N, C-alpha and C positions, 0 to 999 in steps of 0.2 A: 682336388681331393677326391677320394673314392666314396661313392654313396649308392645305396639301393633305392632306386627311384620308382615309386608307384606310378605306372603309366595308365592304368585302367584295370578292369576286372581280369584276374588271373595273369597279370602282367607286371612283374617287378624286374627291373633291369639294373644290374650292378654296373656302374659306369663312372667315368671321370666327369666331375662337375666343377664349376668355378669355385675357388676358395671363397669362403664368406669374407666380406669386407665390413669391418666394424664402423659403426657410427658412434657418436658421443653417448656414453652411458651403457654401451653394450660390452659384452665380453665373449670370449671364444673358449669352448671346451674341447679338449681331446677326449673323445669317447672311448672308454675302456670296456664298457659292458652295456648292452641294451637288450632287455628281455622281450620276448614276443608275447604280446597280450592277445586275449581273445578278440578284442576289438580290431587289432591289426589283421588277424586271420579273417574276420568277417569282411573287413575292407578289401583285403586281397581277393576274396572270393566273389563279393557282391558289389563292391564299391561303397561309397558313403555319401549321403546327400550333402554333408558339410565339408567334404574334401574334394577339391578340384585338382585333378592331375595336371601336370606332374607335381608330385609331392614326395618328400622324404618322410616316411613314417617313423614310428618308434618314440615312445614316451616313458618307458620304464628304464631309466639309465643312470649311470654314474660316470663321471669323467673328471679330468684335471684341467684347471684354468691354465691356458697357455698364452693368453693375451687379454688385456682389459683396457677399456677406455672409460671406465667408471671411476668416479671419485671415491666411492665407498664400496663396501662389499668384499667378496673374497679376493685374495691376491693371487698372482701368478704362482703356480706350484701347489695351490690348495686343491685337494680332491673334494668333490661336492656331489650332492644329489639335489633334485629340484622339485618343488611343488609346481606342477605344470599348468594349473588353472590361473589365468590372468583376468581377474574380474574388473568390471568398470569402477567399482568402489562407491557408486552413487545410487544405485537402484534400491528398492525397498528391501531386497534380500541381502544385498551387501551390507546395508546399514543395520540389518538384524544379525549380522555375523554369519550369514549363510551364503558365502561367496560361491559355493558350488552350484547354487541355483540362480546365479546372476543372469539377468535377461540378455546381456550382451557380452558374455564371457568369451575370451579367446583361449585357445589351448594349444600347447606344443604338439606338433605333428598333424594338427587339424588346420590351424590358421597360420602356423609357422613351421618351417622345415624341422623335422625331428632328428632322432639320434641313430638311425640306421646308416651311419656314415662315420668316417674317421674323425670329423669335427662338426660341431654344432654351435650356432650363434644364439646367445641368450638375449632376448629383447631388453631394452633399457628399463621398461616399466617393471619387469620381473626382477631385475637386479636391484633397482631402487626400492622395490616392495619387500625385499628380504626373502625372496623365494628360494634362494640357494642356501643349503645347509652343509657346513663343513663336515667331512668324515674324519673324526679324530681317532677312531679305533683301528687296531690292526686287523682289518677284515677285508675280504676280497671285494672288488668292485661288482662282480656278478651277484654276490649276496646283497650288497647295498642296493642294487637295482630293483629289488622287490619292494623297496620302501613305498613306491607309488601304489601298486595294487593293495599292499597291506594297509595303507592309509584309507583306501576305499572301504576295506573290510571293517576297519576300526570305526569309520563313520556309521556303519550299520549297527554296530554294537553300542556305541556311546549314547546314553540317554534314551535308548529304545529297548534293548533286550534285557539290560540289567542282570546279566547272568551271575549266579553266585553258587554258594555251597549246597543249596537245596535243589539245584536244577539238573535235569537230564536233558541233554541237547542232541537233536538229530539234524544233520546237515545233508541235504539232498544235492548231490553233485560232488564228485571226488576229483575234480580238476584242481588246478593250483589255487583258485579262489576258495573252493570248498574246503580244501585242506587248511588254508589260512584261517578260515572261520572256525574250523574244528580246533585248531591249535590255540586260537584266541579264547575259545570257550574253556579249554583246559587251563590256560593261564589264569583265567578269572575264577577258577575253583569249581567248575561244574563237577557234579558227582560222577556222571557218565557221559561219554561223547560217542555217538554213533555216526557213521558216514555211509551214505547210500549212493549207488550209481547203477546204470545199466551196463557199464563196461567192466568186464572182469579184469582187464589189464590195468585200468585205473585203480581198482580196488586192490590189486596186487601191489601197485606202487605205494598205496596207502599203508602197507605193512611197515613202512619205514618210520611211522609216527606212533606216538603213544595214544592210541584210540581204543575204545572198549569193544567195538564191534564194527565189522565191515559187512554191509548188507547189499546183496544184489537186488535190483529193482526188476520185477517181472510183471508181465501183462496180467497174470493171474492174481496179483495182489498179495502174494506171499510176504512181500516186504512190509506191508502194513501190519499184517498179523505178527510178524517177527518183532517189530517195534513194540507192539502191545504185549507180546509175550515177555519181552525183556523188561517191561515196566509194570508188571503185575496187572496188566489190563488197562492202566491209566493213560498211556501215551506219553509223549515227550513234552516237557514243560516249555521248551523252546525249539522251534523248527525253523531252519534257515534254508531257503531255496536259493542255491548258488549255481543255478543253471537257467538257461532261457527256454524252459519247457512248460507249456500249459498243463501237461499231465503232472508235473512235479508240483505245480501250484495247487492243483486239485488234491493231490495226495497229502500235501502239507496240512490241510484242514482235517483230513482223516486221521493223521498221525498225532496231531496236537492233543494234549490233555485239556481237561477243563481249566479255564483261566490261563490257558497257554498263550505264548507270544509267538507270532509267526512273522518272519521277515522275508519279503520278496526282494532279494538282492539282484537276481538276474532278470533283465528285461526280456520281453518277447519280441519276435521279429515284427517290424512295423507293418509288414504285409499281412500278418495274422496276430494282432495284439490282444486277443481275448481268450479267456478260459471260462468254461462253464463250472463255476464254483458252486458248491452246496453251501449257501450262506446260512442255512440252518445251524451248521456247526458254529459259525461265528455267534449267532444269536443264542442258542441253547447252551453252548459250552463257554460263553463269554470270552471268546478268543479275541485278542488284540492283534490286528494285522497292520504291518507297516511296510514301507518301502524305503529304499535309499539310493542315492545317485552320486557318483563321484566322491569327492572328499573336500573338507575344509582344510585350511592351512594347519590348524591345530591337530587334525587327524594325521596329516603327513608328518608333522613334527614328532608326534607320539610314535609313529611307525618307524621313522629313521632312528630314533633314540632306542627303540626296542631292538631293532636289528643290531645296532652298534653295541648294545649291552651284552650280546652273545646269548641271551636267553631265548631267542627265537631261532629255530633250526633252518635258517635260510639256505644253508649248504645242502640240505636234503631236498629242498623244494626245487632249486635250480639244478637239475640233474643232467643237462646236456649243454655243452658249450661248442659253438660253431663259428667259423670265420664268416665274414660278410659275403664272400663269394658264393656261399651255398645257403643263403638265407632261406630260400624256398624249401630246402630240405628241413629246416627247422619248423616251418609252417606245417609240412607234411607229418613230421614226427608228432607234433602236438595234436594235429587233426586226427591222426590214427591211434592216439592214446599210447604212443610209444615213448613219449617224454612228458613228465609232469610240467616242467617249465624249461623251455629252451632259451638259451641266452646267446646273443651274437656279440662276438668280440672283434670289432673292426681292426684291431691292432695285430691280429694273428696273420 
């Protein structure tokens, strides 16, 4: 089969690799769409401590079952999406229903070959654990492929931010994840939703969505004043940092209103994981700060159901589709802010 194999930093090679051979309990997917994640881009540029080359990356995917050796689960011909976290099921976090925090979790494209390929093998534990969800709706595979990152965004919202009709929401970061956060806030009834970014091109792409204000982030701090101006001086009730920037984390506390909720969704580089926060904002404004990582199966289930419902504009988020042979072009488009979400179709 054909696959894009990560060989090391700045080195992905599209080549013929052996077809997967199924063991008992496993099944084989023909991959119809696999979106490029920011984690894929970071791995391509810098490598990843948990990924040992050669490895087929890609974990935001949709495909059709073409072979199975599992007694239960999807049948040949079923189109499916997958919850990609494979937890141990025994640690304290798994037992508490927080499998995303499992101490020995395995993940597709990290511990198993992923979906930047014509075919991908699904481990038996994932099949038996109900990680595959059938696509019943008449919706494209490239749209369904955003179920995985959307589930991660839902994890940040559920039981943390409690966004409702009284809230003004500001999202820092207008990449695909930031847009998903903004759209989720809108679906939950937020009064107003603002999105901020340093990139004019990303803010231009955000015009495609029902948002109240697109704000350019400047070193002079005009974006902070703009949020206050738009909120009669109070600030935003909810601030979501959807980018890996210490400056954005610092700004979030400035932008937040009293009794506001701040979510650090984007992690910082491990080489520089700190930000000099003014914690007086947390103290005097009684701000609640939370973080989130990955997703639980319930988050993924909600995400794929939302996409299948047609109420989430997945078609506007995935705005570039490319064949596998030019996968690095997709990386460059996202890196340069020329695509909101690039999707690889290995069948082209």
